[in-house]
Structure formats: C-alpha cells, structure tokens
All heavy atoms as TSV, in Angstrom:
chain	resi	resn	atom	element	x	y	z
A	1	MET	N	N	12.645	10.582	-2.153
A	1	MET	CA	C	11.877	9.457	-1.743
A	1	MET	C	C	11.100	8.811	-2.798
A	1	MET	O	O	10.502	9.437	-3.686
A	1	MET	CB	C	11.019	9.862	-0.558
A	1	MET	CG	C	10.137	8.705	0.008
A	1	MET	SD	S	9.171	9.455	1.477
A	1	MET	CE	C	7.786	8.520	1.199
A	2	ALA	N	N	11.041	7.507	-2.863
A	2	ALA	CA	C	10.270	6.731	-3.934
A	2	ALA	C	C	8.792	6.939	-3.697
A	2	ALA	O	O	8.294	7.173	-2.584
A	2	ALA	CB	C	10.632	5.282	-3.819
A	3	SER	N	N	8.069	7.049	-4.809
A	3	SER	CA	C	6.606	7.161	-4.681
A	3	SER	C	C	6.021	5.828	-4.346
A	3	SER	O	O	6.488	4.760	-4.460
A	3	SER	CB	C	6.129	7.591	-6.084
A	3	SER	OG	O	6.356	6.645	-7.013
A	4	THR	N	N	4.802	5.979	-3.729
A	4	THR	CA	C	4.049	4.836	-3.267
A	4	THR	C	C	3.257	4.275	-4.412
A	4	THR	O	O	2.703	4.984	-5.157
A	4	THR	CB	C	3.196	5.206	-2.050
A	4	THR	OG1	O	3.955	5.734	-0.993
A	4	THR	CG2	C	2.386	4.057	-1.559
A	5	ALA	N	N	3.247	2.933	-4.500
A	5	ALA	CA	C	2.459	2.240	-5.472
A	5	ALA	C	C	1.834	1.020	-4.859
A	5	ALA	O	O	2.186	0.549	-3.753
A	5	ALA	CB	C	3.413	1.816	-6.595
A	6	VAL	N	N	0.707	0.582	-5.493
A	6	VAL	CA	C	-0.033	-0.621	-5.029
A	6	VAL	C	C	0.434	-1.790	-5.846
A	6	VAL	O	O	0.236	-1.806	-7.094
A	6	VAL	CB	C	-1.637	-0.442	-5.179
A	6	VAL	CG1	C	-2.248	-1.685	-4.631
A	6	VAL	CG2	C	-1.982	0.844	-4.358
A	7	HIS	N	N	1.163	-2.667	-5.265
A	7	HIS	CA	C	1.758	-3.849	-5.982
A	7	HIS	C	C	0.864	-5.057	-5.758
A	7	HIS	O	O	0.449	-5.261	-4.574
A	7	HIS	CB	C	3.223	-4.166	-5.451
A	7	HIS	CG	C	4.169	-3.061	-5.692
A	7	HIS	ND1	N	4.775	-2.866	-6.910
A	7	HIS	CD2	C	4.657	-2.171	-4.868
A	7	HIS	CE1	C	5.581	-1.865	-6.752
A	7	HIS	NE2	N	5.559	-1.313	-5.564
A	8	GLU	N	N	0.586	-5.748	-6.796
A	8	GLU	CA	C	-0.338	-6.968	-6.820
A	8	GLU	C	C	0.486	-8.085	-6.931
A	8	GLU	O	O	1.415	-8.279	-7.795
A	8	GLU	CB	C	-1.257	-6.852	-7.873
A	8	GLU	CG	C	-2.225	-8.035	-7.874
A	8	GLU	CD	C	-3.264	-7.961	-9.012
A	8	GLU	OE1	O	-3.603	-6.931	-9.492
A	8	GLU	OE2	O	-3.736	-8.992	-9.345
A	9	PHE	N	N	0.311	-9.131	-6.105
A	9	PHE	CA	C	1.022	-10.358	-6.060
A	9	PHE	C	C	0.004	-11.550	-5.952
A	9	PHE	O	O	-1.083	-11.403	-5.385
A	9	PHE	CB	C	1.890	-10.553	-4.771
A	9	PHE	CG	C	2.994	-9.397	-4.647
A	9	PHE	CD1	C	2.743	-8.311	-4.089
A	9	PHE	CD2	C	4.163	-9.714	-5.260
A	9	PHE	CE1	C	3.742	-7.423	-3.943
A	9	PHE	CE2	C	5.215	-8.787	-5.183
A	9	PHE	CZ	C	4.980	-7.525	-4.444
A	10	LYS	N	N	0.429	-12.621	-6.688
A	10	LYS	CA	C	-0.343	-13.815	-6.566
A	10	LYS	C	C	0.256	-14.776	-5.603
A	10	LYS	O	O	1.426	-15.053	-5.720
A	10	LYS	CB	C	-0.541	-14.536	-7.971
A	10	LYS	CG	C	-1.450	-15.768	-7.911
A	10	LYS	CD	C	-2.068	-15.839	-9.393
A	10	LYS	CE	C	-2.994	-17.099	-9.340
A	10	LYS	NZ	N	-4.259	-16.923	-8.557
A	11	VAL	N	N	-0.415	-15.135	-4.555
A	11	VAL	CA	C	0.169	-16.036	-3.508
A	11	VAL	C	C	-0.809	-17.172	-3.311
A	11	VAL	O	O	-1.956	-17.061	-3.095
A	11	VAL	CB	C	0.332	-15.147	-2.192
A	11	VAL	CG1	C	1.049	-16.049	-1.088
A	11	VAL	CG2	C	1.019	-13.852	-2.428
A	12	GLU	N	N	-0.024	-18.398	-3.267
A	12	GLU	CA	C	-0.861	-19.647	-3.055
A	12	GLU	C	C	-1.309	-19.682	-1.529
A	12	GLU	O	O	-0.610	-20.320	-0.703
A	12	GLU	CB	C	0.091	-20.826	-3.422
A	12	GLU	CG	C	0.107	-21.030	-4.925
A	12	GLU	CD	C	-1.300	-21.215	-5.518
A	12	GLU	OE1	O	-2.092	-21.908	-5.046
A	12	GLU	OE2	O	-1.540	-20.486	-6.593
A	13	MET	N	N	-2.455	-19.123	-1.287
A	13	MET	CA	C	-3.059	-19.156	0.005
A	13	MET	C	C	-4.325	-19.856	0.074
A	13	MET	O	O	-5.108	-19.852	-0.889
A	13	MET	CB	C	-3.321	-17.707	0.482
A	13	MET	CG	C	-2.226	-16.834	0.605
A	13	MET	SD	S	-2.709	-15.004	1.016
A	13	MET	CE	C	-3.638	-14.584	-0.512
A	14	THR	N	N	-4.415	-20.820	0.998
A	14	THR	CA	C	-5.647	-21.702	0.935
A	14	THR	C	C	-6.475	-21.437	2.201
A	14	THR	O	O	-7.608	-22.000	2.310
A	14	THR	CB	C	-5.200	-23.163	0.947
A	14	THR	OG1	O	-4.298	-23.462	2.043
A	14	THR	CG2	C	-4.619	-23.505	-0.315
A	15	CYS	N	N	-5.983	-20.791	3.212
A	15	CYS	CA	C	-6.784	-20.546	4.411
A	15	CYS	C	C	-6.422	-19.265	5.152
A	15	CYS	O	O	-5.348	-18.558	4.696
A	15	CYS	CB	C	-6.494	-21.734	5.435
A	15	CYS	SG	S	-4.762	-21.801	5.926
A	16	THR	N	N	-7.067	-18.855	6.203
A	16	THR	CA	C	-6.761	-17.671	6.947
A	16	THR	C	C	-5.349	-17.764	7.513
A	16	THR	O	O	-4.757	-16.698	7.806
A	16	THR	CB	C	-7.848	-17.359	7.985
A	16	THR	OG1	O	-7.956	-18.353	8.815
A	16	THR	CG2	C	-9.113	-16.873	7.279
A	17	GLY	N	N	-4.889	-18.941	7.938
A	17	GLY	CA	C	-3.585	-19.110	8.395
A	17	GLY	C	C	-2.464	-18.569	7.405
A	17	GLY	O	O	-1.531	-17.998	7.782
A	18	CYS	N	N	-2.729	-18.972	6.145
A	18	CYS	CA	C	-1.884	-18.614	5.045
A	18	CYS	C	C	-1.777	-17.109	4.907
A	18	CYS	O	O	-0.809	-16.500	4.881
A	18	CYS	CB	C	-2.316	-19.166	3.717
A	18	CYS	SG	S	-2.272	-20.965	3.616
A	19	SER	N	N	-3.037	-16.455	5.025
A	19	SER	CA	C	-3.002	-15.060	4.799
A	19	SER	C	C	-2.382	-14.324	6.029
A	19	SER	O	O	-1.820	-13.278	5.836
A	19	SER	CB	C	-4.508	-14.504	4.525
A	19	SER	OG	O	-5.330	-14.904	5.531
A	20	GLY	N	N	-2.598	-14.910	7.071
A	20	GLY	CA	C	-2.005	-14.357	8.395
A	20	GLY	C	C	-0.452	-14.442	8.295
A	20	GLY	O	O	0.132	-13.471	8.759
A	21	ALA	N	N	0.023	-15.478	7.753
A	21	ALA	CA	C	1.453	-15.455	7.546
A	21	ALA	C	C	1.990	-14.347	6.704
A	21	ALA	O	O	3.041	-13.779	6.902
A	21	ALA	CB	C	2.030	-16.851	6.932
A	22	VAL	N	N	1.217	-14.091	5.704
A	22	VAL	CA	C	1.610	-13.003	4.725
A	22	VAL	C	C	1.525	-11.670	5.406
A	22	VAL	O	O	2.510	-10.896	5.312
A	22	VAL	CB	C	0.763	-12.975	3.453
A	22	VAL	CG1	C	0.922	-11.748	2.642
A	22	VAL	CG2	C	0.927	-14.210	2.599
A	23	GLU	N	N	0.521	-11.498	6.204
A	23	GLU	CA	C	0.371	-10.208	7.002
A	23	GLU	C	C	1.492	-10.090	7.949
A	23	GLU	O	O	1.983	-9.043	8.161
A	23	GLU	CB	C	-1.062	-10.262	7.724
A	23	GLU	CG	C	-2.189	-9.985	6.785
A	23	GLU	CD	C	-3.495	-10.104	7.415
A	23	GLU	OE1	O	-3.646	-10.682	8.515
A	23	GLU	OE2	O	-4.383	-9.370	6.963
A	24	ARG	N	N	1.815	-11.226	8.602
A	24	ARG	CA	C	3.053	-11.092	9.667
A	24	ARG	C	C	4.335	-10.795	9.034
A	24	ARG	O	O	4.959	-9.892	9.520
A	24	ARG	CB	C	3.133	-12.479	10.348
A	24	ARG	CG	C	2.254	-12.652	11.483
A	24	ARG	CD	C	2.624	-13.815	12.331
A	24	ARG	NE	N	2.671	-15.087	11.626
A	24	ARG	CZ	C	1.494	-15.893	11.406
A	24	ARG	NH1	N	0.338	-15.408	11.665
A	24	ARG	NH2	N	1.761	-16.998	10.631
A	25	VAL	N	N	4.666	-11.329	7.938
A	25	VAL	CA	C	6.004	-10.989	7.307
A	25	VAL	C	C	6.047	-9.570	6.759
A	25	VAL	O	O	7.004	-8.811	6.966
A	25	VAL	CB	C	6.497	-12.016	6.206
A	25	VAL	CG1	C	6.749	-13.354	6.807
A	25	VAL	CG2	C	5.517	-11.989	5.075
A	26	LEU	N	N	4.877	-9.151	6.092
A	26	LEU	CA	C	4.838	-7.705	5.685
A	26	LEU	C	C	4.727	-6.721	6.851
A	26	LEU	O	O	5.273	-5.626	6.853
A	26	LEU	CB	C	3.627	-7.694	4.760
A	26	LEU	CG	C	3.762	-8.258	3.437
A	26	LEU	CD1	C	2.353	-8.246	2.717
A	26	LEU	CD2	C	4.865	-7.599	2.560
A	27	GLY	N	N	4.117	-7.160	7.936
A	27	GLY	CA	C	4.091	-6.306	9.246
A	27	GLY	C	C	5.455	-6.088	9.742
A	27	GLY	O	O	5.693	-5.049	10.375
A	28	LYS	N	N	6.386	-6.972	9.544
A	28	LYS	CA	C	7.716	-6.753	10.070
A	28	LYS	C	C	8.437	-5.521	9.222
A	28	LYS	O	O	9.475	-5.008	9.742
A	28	LYS	CB	C	8.646	-8.017	9.807
A	28	LYS	CG	C	8.149	-9.058	10.768
A	28	LYS	CD	C	9.019	-10.310	10.685
A	28	LYS	CE	C	8.529	-11.367	11.655
A	28	LYS	NZ	N	8.980	-12.720	11.370
A	29	LEU	N	N	7.978	-5.119	8.178
A	29	LEU	CA	C	8.403	-4.037	7.401
A	29	LEU	C	C	7.921	-2.682	7.925
A	29	LEU	O	O	8.382	-1.619	7.608
A	29	LEU	CB	C	8.090	-4.098	5.974
A	29	LEU	CG	C	8.653	-5.290	5.239
A	29	LEU	CD1	C	8.181	-5.341	3.740
A	29	LEU	CD2	C	10.217	-5.278	5.107
A	30	LYS	N	N	7.119	-2.751	8.952
A	30	LYS	CA	C	6.490	-1.692	9.617
A	30	LYS	C	C	6.204	-0.400	8.803
A	30	LYS	O	O	5.370	-0.420	7.913
A	30	LYS	CB	C	7.355	-1.299	10.785
A	30	LYS	CG	C	7.649	-2.428	11.790
A	30	LYS	CD	C	7.594	-1.971	13.133
A	30	LYS	CE	C	7.957	-3.055	14.176
A	30	LYS	NZ	N	7.655	-4.343	13.939
A	31	GLU	N	N	6.864	0.713	8.992
A	31	GLU	CA	C	6.573	1.964	8.407
A	31	GLU	C	C	6.883	1.886	6.823
A	31	GLU	O	O	6.493	2.842	6.106
A	31	GLU	CB	C	7.296	3.112	9.043
A	31	GLU	CG	C	8.830	3.018	8.876
A	31	GLU	CD	C	9.565	2.235	9.863
A	31	GLU	OE1	O	8.742	1.694	10.911
A	31	GLU	OE2	O	10.733	1.924	9.720
A	32	LYS	N	N	7.540	0.867	6.324
A	32	LYS	CA	C	7.813	0.773	4.903
A	32	LYS	C	C	6.595	0.337	4.071
A	32	LYS	O	O	6.606	0.469	2.912
A	32	LYS	CB	C	8.990	-0.103	4.686
A	32	LYS	CG	C	10.256	0.550	5.236
A	32	LYS	CD	C	11.497	-0.455	4.992
A	32	LYS	CE	C	12.742	0.112	5.564
A	32	LYS	NZ	N	13.832	-0.883	5.585
A	33	VAL	N	N	5.609	-0.153	4.745
A	33	VAL	CA	C	4.335	-0.683	4.041
A	33	VAL	C	C	3.280	0.134	4.630
A	33	VAL	O	O	2.919	0.137	5.844
A	33	VAL	CB	C	4.120	-2.113	4.342
A	33	VAL	CG1	C	2.747	-2.635	3.898
A	33	VAL	CG2	C	5.223	-3.000	3.718
A	34	ASP	N	N	2.494	0.788	3.709
A	34	ASP	CA	C	1.335	1.587	4.181
A	34	ASP	C	C	0.135	0.744	4.352
A	34	ASP	O	O	-0.672	1.132	5.233
A	34	ASP	CB	C	1.093	2.670	3.068
A	34	ASP	CG	C	2.259	3.741	2.873
A	34	ASP	OD1	O	2.925	3.825	3.847
A	34	ASP	OD2	O	2.407	4.247	1.753
A	35	LYS	N	N	-0.157	-0.285	3.603
A	35	LYS	CA	C	-1.322	-0.975	3.580
A	35	LYS	C	C	-1.184	-2.405	3.008
A	35	LYS	O	O	-0.480	-2.530	1.994
A	35	LYS	CB	C	-2.484	-0.179	2.841
A	35	LYS	CG	C	-3.847	-0.753	3.008
A	35	LYS	CD	C	-4.808	0.139	2.209
A	35	LYS	CE	C	-6.180	-0.409	2.165
A	35	LYS	NZ	N	-7.070	0.482	1.302
A	36	VAL	N	N	-1.872	-3.303	3.493
A	36	VAL	CA	C	-1.877	-4.610	2.953
A	36	VAL	C	C	-3.351	-5.102	2.855
A	36	VAL	O	O	-4.128	-5.061	3.710
A	36	VAL	CB	C	-1.113	-5.703	3.901
A	36	VAL	CG1	C	-1.221	-7.145	3.278
A	36	VAL	CG2	C	0.418	-5.359	4.052
A	37	GLU	N	N	-3.671	-5.611	1.554
A	37	GLU	CA	C	-5.089	-6.042	1.350
A	37	GLU	C	C	-4.922	-7.404	0.891
A	37	GLU	O	O	-4.090	-7.684	0.030
A	37	GLU	CB	C	-5.805	-5.180	0.281
A	37	GLU	CG	C	-6.207	-3.795	0.639
A	37	GLU	CD	C	-6.809	-3.075	-0.557
A	37	GLU	OE1	O	-7.891	-3.330	-0.909
A	37	GLU	OE2	O	-6.045	-2.351	-1.174
A	38	ILE	N	N	-5.672	-8.384	1.377
A	38	ILE	CA	C	-5.535	-9.762	1.033
A	38	ILE	C	C	-6.985	-10.243	0.513
A	38	ILE	O	O	-7.935	-10.058	1.199
A	38	ILE	CB	C	-5.059	-10.596	2.159
A	38	ILE	CG1	C	-3.673	-10.247	2.574
A	38	ILE	CG2	C	-5.197	-12.098	1.781
A	38	ILE	CD1	C	-3.061	-10.989	3.652
A	39	ASP	N	N	-6.981	-10.797	-0.738
A	39	ASP	CA	C	-8.066	-11.315	-1.348
A	39	ASP	C	C	-7.811	-12.799	-1.373
A	39	ASP	O	O	-7.271	-13.389	-2.216
A	39	ASP	CB	C	-8.275	-10.723	-2.778
A	39	ASP	CG	C	-9.475	-11.320	-3.484
A	39	ASP	OD1	O	-10.033	-12.366	-2.947
A	39	ASP	OD2	O	-9.851	-10.785	-4.529
A	40	LEU	N	N	-8.339	-13.491	-0.258
A	40	LEU	CA	C	-8.022	-14.912	-0.114
A	40	LEU	C	C	-8.663	-15.813	-1.218
A	40	LEU	O	O	-8.142	-16.675	-1.742
A	40	LEU	CB	C	-8.500	-15.321	1.278
A	40	LEU	CG	C	-8.079	-16.784	1.706
A	40	LEU	CD1	C	-6.607	-17.010	1.642
A	40	LEU	CD2	C	-8.515	-17.014	3.203
A	41	ASP	N	N	-9.921	-15.413	-1.530
A	41	ASP	CA	C	-10.634	-16.239	-2.553
A	41	ASP	C	C	-9.969	-16.279	-3.931
A	41	ASP	O	O	-9.857	-17.304	-4.590
A	41	ASP	CB	C	-12.107	-15.530	-2.708
A	41	ASP	CG	C	-12.941	-15.822	-1.557
A	41	ASP	OD1	O	-12.624	-16.631	-0.680
A	41	ASP	OD2	O	-13.927	-15.004	-1.480
A	42	ASN	N	N	-9.336	-15.063	-4.291
A	42	ASN	CA	C	-8.631	-15.020	-5.585
A	42	ASN	C	C	-7.027	-15.172	-5.424
A	42	ASN	O	O	-6.360	-15.019	-6.363
A	42	ASN	CB	C	-8.916	-13.731	-6.197
A	42	ASN	CG	C	-10.472	-13.705	-6.677
A	42	ASN	OD1	O	-10.910	-14.576	-7.322
A	42	ASN	ND2	N	-11.121	-12.669	-6.202
A	43	LYS	N	N	-6.580	-15.460	-4.164
A	43	LYS	CA	C	-5.221	-15.639	-3.850
A	43	LYS	C	C	-4.463	-14.487	-4.346
A	43	LYS	O	O	-3.370	-14.604	-4.925
A	43	LYS	CB	C	-4.666	-16.981	-4.557
A	43	LYS	CG	C	-5.466	-18.250	-4.104
A	43	LYS	CD	C	-4.887	-19.391	-4.805
A	43	LYS	CE	C	-5.143	-20.667	-4.251
A	43	LYS	NZ	N	-6.215	-21.302	-3.877
A	44	LYS	N	N	-4.836	-13.210	-3.951
A	44	LYS	CA	C	-4.149	-12.099	-4.302
A	44	LYS	C	C	-3.758	-11.255	-3.046
A	44	LYS	O	O	-4.654	-11.295	-2.114
A	44	LYS	CB	C	-4.983	-11.233	-5.381
A	44	LYS	CG	C	-5.102	-11.802	-6.661
A	44	LYS	CD	C	-5.785	-10.910	-7.636
A	44	LYS	CE	C	-5.756	-11.634	-8.967
A	44	LYS	NZ	N	-6.374	-10.856	-10.004
A	45	VAL	N	N	-2.616	-10.553	-3.150
A	45	VAL	CA	C	-2.301	-9.758	-2.172
A	45	VAL	C	C	-1.860	-8.403	-2.761
A	45	VAL	O	O	-1.180	-8.423	-3.677
A	45	VAL	CB	C	-1.035	-10.274	-1.410
A	45	VAL	CG1	C	-0.488	-9.441	-0.278
A	45	VAL	CG2	C	-1.353	-11.653	-0.714
A	46	PHE	N	N	-2.422	-7.282	-2.188
A	46	PHE	CA	C	-2.134	-5.943	-2.662
A	46	PHE	C	C	-1.333	-5.307	-1.478
A	46	PHE	O	O	-1.815	-5.209	-0.380
A	46	PHE	CB	C	-3.443	-5.148	-3.021
A	46	PHE	CG	C	-4.261	-5.817	-4.082
A	46	PHE	CD1	C	-5.335	-6.681	-3.697
A	46	PHE	CD2	C	-3.934	-5.687	-5.390
A	46	PHE	CE1	C	-6.093	-7.326	-4.712
A	46	PHE	CE2	C	-4.715	-6.351	-6.435
A	46	PHE	CZ	C	-5.712	-7.068	-6.048
A	47	VAL	N	N	-0.181	-4.750	-1.872
A	47	VAL	CA	C	0.679	-4.072	-0.879
A	47	VAL	C	C	0.970	-2.643	-1.421
A	47	VAL	O	O	1.450	-2.370	-2.436
A	47	VAL	CB	C	1.999	-4.891	-0.787
A	47	VAL	CG1	C	2.855	-4.145	0.317
A	47	VAL	CG2	C	1.778	-6.304	-0.456
A	48	THR	N	N	0.536	-1.747	-0.538
A	48	THR	CA	C	0.785	-0.283	-0.831
A	48	THR	C	C	2.129	0.087	-0.038
A	48	THR	O	O	2.199	0.073	1.098
A	48	THR	CB	C	-0.346	0.657	-0.265
A	48	THR	OG1	O	-1.679	0.171	-0.884
A	48	THR	CG2	C	-0.201	2.107	-0.661
A	49	SER	N	N	3.145	0.341	-0.913
A	49	SER	CA	C	4.435	0.664	-0.432
A	49	SER	C	C	5.257	1.319	-1.287
A	49	SER	O	O	5.101	1.354	-2.490
A	49	SER	CB	C	5.085	-0.688	0.028
A	49	SER	OG	O	6.378	-0.542	0.403
A	50	ALA	N	N	6.279	2.017	-0.774
A	50	ALA	CA	C	7.246	2.672	-1.657
A	50	ALA	C	C	8.443	1.730	-1.968
A	50	ALA	O	O	9.420	2.047	-2.755
A	50	ALA	CB	C	7.855	4.019	-0.946
A	51	LEU	N	N	8.449	0.556	-1.296
A	51	LEU	CA	C	9.538	-0.376	-1.637
A	51	LEU	C	C	9.395	-0.951	-2.930
A	51	LEU	O	O	8.285	-0.935	-3.644
A	51	LEU	CB	C	9.361	-1.668	-0.572
A	51	LEU	CG	C	9.780	-1.293	0.882
A	51	LEU	CD1	C	9.421	-2.578	1.726
A	51	LEU	CD2	C	11.177	-0.915	1.037
A	52	SER	N	N	10.433	-1.528	-3.531
A	52	SER	CA	C	10.351	-2.094	-4.864
A	52	SER	C	C	9.575	-3.439	-4.825
A	52	SER	O	O	9.445	-4.139	-3.838
A	52	SER	CB	C	11.855	-2.431	-5.413
A	52	SER	OG	O	12.317	-3.497	-4.728
A	53	ALA	N	N	9.091	-3.901	-6.008
A	53	ALA	CA	C	8.385	-5.023	-6.170
A	53	ALA	C	C	9.261	-6.188	-5.697
A	53	ALA	O	O	8.695	-7.165	-5.098
A	53	ALA	CB	C	7.883	-5.281	-7.543
A	54	ASP	N	N	10.538	-6.186	-6.041
A	54	ASP	CA	C	11.422	-7.308	-5.748
A	54	ASP	C	C	11.588	-7.444	-4.264
A	54	ASP	O	O	11.570	-8.624	-3.598
A	54	ASP	CB	C	12.888	-6.968	-6.341
A	54	ASP	CG	C	12.797	-7.203	-7.822
A	54	ASP	OD1	O	11.899	-7.957	-8.319
A	54	ASP	OD2	O	13.723	-6.786	-8.520
A	55	GLU	N	N	11.722	-6.372	-3.448
A	55	GLU	CA	C	11.889	-6.430	-1.951
A	55	GLU	C	C	10.675	-7.043	-1.398
A	55	GLU	O	O	10.649	-7.789	-0.575
A	55	GLU	CB	C	12.094	-5.000	-1.432
A	55	GLU	CG	C	13.357	-4.389	-1.686
A	55	GLU	CD	C	13.522	-3.065	-1.284
A	55	GLU	OE1	O	13.112	-2.095	-1.937
A	55	GLU	OE2	O	14.130	-2.826	-0.110
A	56	LEU	N	N	9.383	-6.543	-1.942
A	56	LEU	CA	C	8.171	-7.130	-1.384
A	56	LEU	C	C	7.974	-8.567	-1.711
A	56	LEU	O	O	7.559	-9.329	-0.841
A	56	LEU	CB	C	6.941	-6.296	-1.946
A	56	LEU	CG	C	6.960	-4.847	-1.474
A	56	LEU	CD1	C	5.966	-4.030	-2.275
A	56	LEU	CD2	C	6.668	-4.740	0.099
A	57	LEU	N	N	8.402	-8.941	-2.915
A	57	LEU	CA	C	8.243	-10.254	-3.378
A	57	LEU	C	C	9.139	-11.222	-2.469
A	57	LEU	O	O	8.700	-12.303	-2.006
A	57	LEU	CB	C	8.773	-10.530	-4.887
A	57	LEU	CG	C	8.656	-11.843	-5.437
A	57	LEU	CD1	C	7.170	-12.304	-5.444
A	57	LEU	CD2	C	9.203	-11.876	-6.827
A	58	GLU	N	N	10.378	-10.795	-2.206
A	58	GLU	CA	C	11.274	-11.700	-1.403
A	58	GLU	C	C	10.632	-11.747	0.029
A	58	GLU	O	O	10.889	-12.832	0.695
A	58	GLU	CB	C	12.662	-11.055	-1.404
A	58	GLU	CG	C	13.424	-11.196	-2.723
A	58	GLU	CD	C	13.452	-12.625	-3.173
A	58	GLU	OE1	O	13.836	-13.509	-2.354
A	58	GLU	OE2	O	13.095	-12.799	-4.319
A	59	THR	N	N	10.014	-10.640	0.420
A	59	THR	CA	C	9.570	-10.674	1.909
A	59	THR	C	C	8.338	-11.651	1.842
A	59	THR	O	O	8.290	-12.527	2.769
A	59	THR	CB	C	9.059	-9.351	2.241
A	59	THR	OG1	O	10.134	-8.367	2.292
A	59	THR	CG2	C	8.394	-9.338	3.743
A	60	ILE	N	N	7.384	-11.653	0.875
A	60	ILE	CA	C	6.306	-12.642	0.918
A	60	ILE	C	C	6.755	-14.004	0.757
A	60	ILE	O	O	6.202	-14.945	1.322
A	60	ILE	CB	C	5.272	-12.163	-0.194
A	60	ILE	CG1	C	4.680	-10.718	0.159
A	60	ILE	CG2	C	4.170	-13.183	-0.176
A	60	ILE	CD1	C	3.840	-10.200	-0.980
A	61	LYS	N	N	7.735	-14.234	0.053
A	61	LYS	CA	C	8.332	-15.636	-0.206
A	61	LYS	C	C	8.871	-16.185	1.075
A	61	LYS	O	O	8.918	-17.503	1.125
A	61	LYS	CB	C	9.423	-15.559	-1.174
A	61	LYS	CG	C	8.915	-15.453	-2.693
A	61	LYS	CD	C	10.160	-15.635	-3.667
A	61	LYS	CE	C	9.598	-15.713	-5.143
A	61	LYS	NZ	N	10.676	-15.716	-6.091
A	62	LYS	N	N	9.030	-15.379	2.091
A	62	LYS	CA	C	9.608	-15.900	3.300
A	62	LYS	C	C	8.486	-16.737	4.025
A	62	LYS	O	O	8.770	-17.587	4.933
A	62	LYS	CB	C	9.986	-14.741	4.284
A	62	LYS	CG	C	11.323	-14.126	3.920
A	62	LYS	CD	C	11.609	-12.924	4.821
A	62	LYS	CE	C	12.905	-12.337	4.260
A	62	LYS	NZ	N	13.124	-11.028	5.103
A	63	THR	N	N	7.269	-16.576	3.596
A	63	THR	CA	C	6.145	-17.501	4.130
A	63	THR	C	C	6.224	-18.910	3.628
A	63	THR	O	O	5.602	-19.819	4.113
A	63	THR	CB	C	4.794	-16.906	3.703
A	63	THR	OG1	O	4.713	-17.042	2.226
A	63	THR	CG2	C	4.542	-15.461	4.240
A	64	GLY	N	N	7.099	-19.183	2.561
A	64	GLY	CA	C	7.224	-20.486	2.013
A	64	GLY	C	C	6.068	-20.689	0.973
A	64	GLY	O	O	5.929	-21.824	0.401
A	65	LYS	N	N	5.225	-19.728	0.823
A	65	LYS	CA	C	4.112	-20.015	-0.274
A	65	LYS	C	C	4.657	-19.556	-1.576
A	65	LYS	O	O	5.474	-18.614	-1.828
A	65	LYS	CB	C	3.032	-18.968	0.114
A	65	LYS	CG	C	2.419	-19.005	1.439
A	65	LYS	CD	C	1.476	-20.182	1.665
A	65	LYS	CE	C	1.050	-20.348	3.026
A	65	LYS	NZ	N	1.366	-21.659	3.558
A	66	GLU	N	N	4.108	-20.124	-2.676
A	66	GLU	CA	C	4.548	-19.914	-3.994
A	66	GLU	C	C	3.995	-18.437	-4.350
A	66	GLU	O	O	2.708	-18.220	-4.164
A	66	GLU	CB	C	3.927	-20.968	-4.995
A	66	GLU	CG	C	4.481	-20.840	-6.446
A	66	GLU	CD	C	3.892	-21.866	-7.311
A	66	GLU	OE1	O	3.896	-23.056	-6.819
A	66	GLU	OE2	O	3.590	-21.571	-8.383
A	67	THR	N	N	4.826	-17.555	-4.588
A	67	THR	CA	C	4.407	-16.145	-4.906
A	67	THR	C	C	4.980	-15.576	-6.168
A	67	THR	O	O	6.086	-16.015	-6.692
A	67	THR	CB	C	5.091	-15.262	-3.781
A	67	THR	OG1	O	4.727	-15.813	-2.554
A	67	THR	CG2	C	4.537	-13.756	-3.743
A	68	SER	N	N	4.119	-14.930	-6.953
A	68	SER	CA	C	4.548	-14.193	-8.144
A	68	SER	C	C	4.024	-12.747	-8.139
A	68	SER	O	O	2.989	-12.552	-7.527
A	68	SER	CB	C	4.106	-15.000	-9.353
A	68	SER	OG	O	2.629	-15.072	-9.324
A	69	TYR	N	N	4.823	-11.959	-8.783
A	69	TYR	CA	C	4.465	-10.597	-8.927
A	69	TYR	C	C	3.497	-10.482	-10.090
A	69	TYR	O	O	3.904	-10.936	-11.316
A	69	TYR	CB	C	5.673	-9.736	-9.100
A	69	TYR	CG	C	5.487	-8.255	-9.196
A	69	TYR	CD1	C	4.773	-7.550	-8.189
A	69	TYR	CD2	C	5.862	-7.492	-10.320
A	69	TYR	CE1	C	4.651	-6.184	-8.344
A	69	TYR	CE2	C	5.659	-6.165	-10.322
A	69	TYR	CZ	C	5.054	-5.469	-9.283
A	69	TYR	OH	O	4.765	-4.113	-9.374
A	70	VAL	N	N	2.359	-9.646	-10.013
A	70	VAL	CA	C	1.418	-9.472	-11.095
A	70	VAL	C	C	1.772	-8.181	-11.651
A	70	VAL	O	O	1.870	-7.972	-12.970
A	70	VAL	CB	C	0.078	-9.550	-10.577
A	70	VAL	CG1	C	-0.960	-9.229	-11.693
A	70	VAL	CG2	C	-0.226	-10.949	-9.967
A	71	GLY	N	N	1.972	-7.137	-10.971
A	71	GLY	CA	C	2.117	-5.732	-11.487
A	71	GLY	C	C	1.604	-4.727	-10.525
A	71	GLY	O	O	1.148	-4.973	-9.481
A	72	VAL	N	N	1.581	-3.493	-11.013
A	72	VAL	CA	C	1.247	-2.306	-10.169
A	72	VAL	C	C	-0.211	-2.162	-10.596
A	72	VAL	O	O	-0.638	-2.042	-11.784
A	72	VAL	CB	C	2.064	-1.033	-10.578
A	72	VAL	CG1	C	1.486	0.119	-9.822
A	72	VAL	CG2	C	3.458	-1.187	-10.141
A	73	ARG	N	N	-1.056	-2.025	-9.537
A	73	ARG	CA	C	-2.486	-1.804	-9.822
A	73	ARG	C	C	-2.758	-0.316	-9.868
A	73	ARG	O	O	-2.271	0.525	-9.166
A	73	ARG	CB	C	-3.342	-2.339	-8.540
A	73	ARG	CG	C	-4.790	-2.147	-8.737
A	73	ARG	CD	C	-5.546	-2.950	-7.581
A	73	ARG	NE	N	-5.480	-2.153	-6.490
A	73	ARG	CZ	C	-6.212	-2.638	-5.234
A	73	ARG	NH1	N	-6.972	-3.688	-5.336
A	73	ARG	NH2	N	-6.095	-1.872	-4.202
A	74	ASN	N	N	-3.542	0.120	-10.918
A	74	ASN	CA	C	-3.919	1.481	-11.172
A	74	ASN	C	C	-5.067	1.974	-10.477
A	74	ASN	O	O	-5.910	1.221	-10.162
A	74	ASN	CB	C	-4.038	1.769	-12.667
A	74	ASN	CG	C	-2.699	1.514	-13.405
A	74	ASN	OD1	O	-1.643	1.728	-12.904
A	74	ASN	ND2	N	-2.869	1.005	-14.566
C-alpha cells in the first residue's frame, strides 16, 4: 500500500463556494482521502492521501478552477 502524504495545491478560490466545490469533488474519493484542509486566504488546499499527486490534481481540476501542484508538505 502506498504511504500517505500531505499534498499541497494552489487553487484559484475566491469564496467559500469555491472551497466548497473543492471539498465536494475530493469528498467523492471517500476513503482514499484522509483529510482535506483549505486555506482560502492563501488559495491553498492540503490533501492527506495515499493517492498520487496527479490523481488528486485531476480531481481538483474538475471544479473548473485553475489548479497547480505545489509539492509534498513535510
């Protein structure tokens, strides 16, 4: 089984509706995502998951928001 990591993404979110959309699409991954933290002020999303960064990035992009992968948070 893959190890769990905290992946950081930059997502163009301007309101709680935007962050809610991110939470909804990640919520569809259910048990594959351990935790989602959203920092709306800094437009950052931290996802604790064993999924690859690419899989998470593609999922977040389903919101239609401009999204980029920052890296793994230590």
